C-alpha positions as CSV (number, residue, x, y, z in Angstrom):
1,M,14.8,-5.2,68.0
2,G,16.1,-3.4,71.1
3,F,14.2,-1.6,73.8
4,F,16.1,1.7,73.4
5,N,15.8,4.5,70.8
6,G,19.5,5.3,70.9
7,K,22.8,4.8,72.6
8,E,22.5,8.0,74.6
9,E,19.1,7.0,76.0
10,K,20.5,3.6,77.1
11,E,23.6,5.2,78.7
12,N,21.3,7.6,80.6
13,I,19.2,4.7,81.9
14,E,22.4,2.8,82.9
15,T,23.6,5.9,84.8
16,V,20.4,6.2,86.7
17,L,20.4,2.5,87.5
18,K,24.0,2.6,88.7
19,N,23.3,5.5,90.9
20,S,20.2,3.7,92.2
21,L,22.3,0.6,92.9
22,E,24.6,2.7,95.1
23,I,21.6,4.0,97.1
24,E,20.1,0.5,97.3
25,E,23.3,-0.9,98.6
26,D,23.5,1.8,101.3
27,L,19.9,1.1,102.2
28,M,20.6,-2.7,102.3
29,R,23.4,-2.1,104.8
30,T,21.1,0.1,106.9
31,Y,18.3,-2.5,106.8
32,L,20.7,-5.4,107.6
33,V,22.1,-3.5,110.6
34,T,18.6,-2.7,111.8
35,A,17.6,-6.4,111.4
36,E,20.6,-7.4,113.5
37,R,19.3,-5.3,116.3
38,I,15.9,-7.0,116.3
39,H,15.7,-9.8,118.8
40,D,12.0,-10.2,119.6
41,D,10.4,-10.3,116.2
42,D,11.9,-12.9,113.9
43,E,9.3,-12.2,111.1
44,L,10.2,-8.5,111.0
45,K,13.9,-9.3,111.1
46,E,13.5,-11.7,108.1
47,R,11.4,-9.3,106.2
48,L,14.0,-6.5,106.6
49,E,16.7,-8.8,105.4
50,N,14.7,-10.0,102.4
51,F,13.6,-6.5,101.5
52,A,17.2,-5.1,101.7
53,E,18.7,-7.9,99.6
54,G,15.9,-8.0,97.1
55,N,15.9,-4.3,96.1
56,A,19.7,-4.2,95.4
57,K,19.5,-7.6,93.6
58,R,16.7,-6.3,91.3
59,T,18.5,-3.1,90.4
60,K,21.7,-5.2,89.6
61,Q,19.6,-7.5,87.4
62,L,18.3,-4.5,85.4
63,I,21.9,-3.2,84.9
64,D,23.0,-6.7,83.7
65,E,20.0,-6.9,81.3
66,L,20.9,-3.5,79.8
67,K,24.5,-4.7,79.3
68,E,23.2,-7.8,77.5
69,E,20.9,-5.8,75.3
70,H,23.8,-3.6,74.2
71,E,25.9,-6.6,73.2
């Protein structure tokens, strides 16, 4: 049994996630550039890098899961 009530609902969710992924990838680049500028706080630099990469990765995983559910 799937998670979605219909094909249209699933497509709407996929569209939202794809748009979110674009935003997350832009934010990731911003956070990574910011992290590169930090020279006196290794912990903050690492947290920015992890945060940036983690958000985009989770959104991508959701998109992949939706595709698997459809197959």
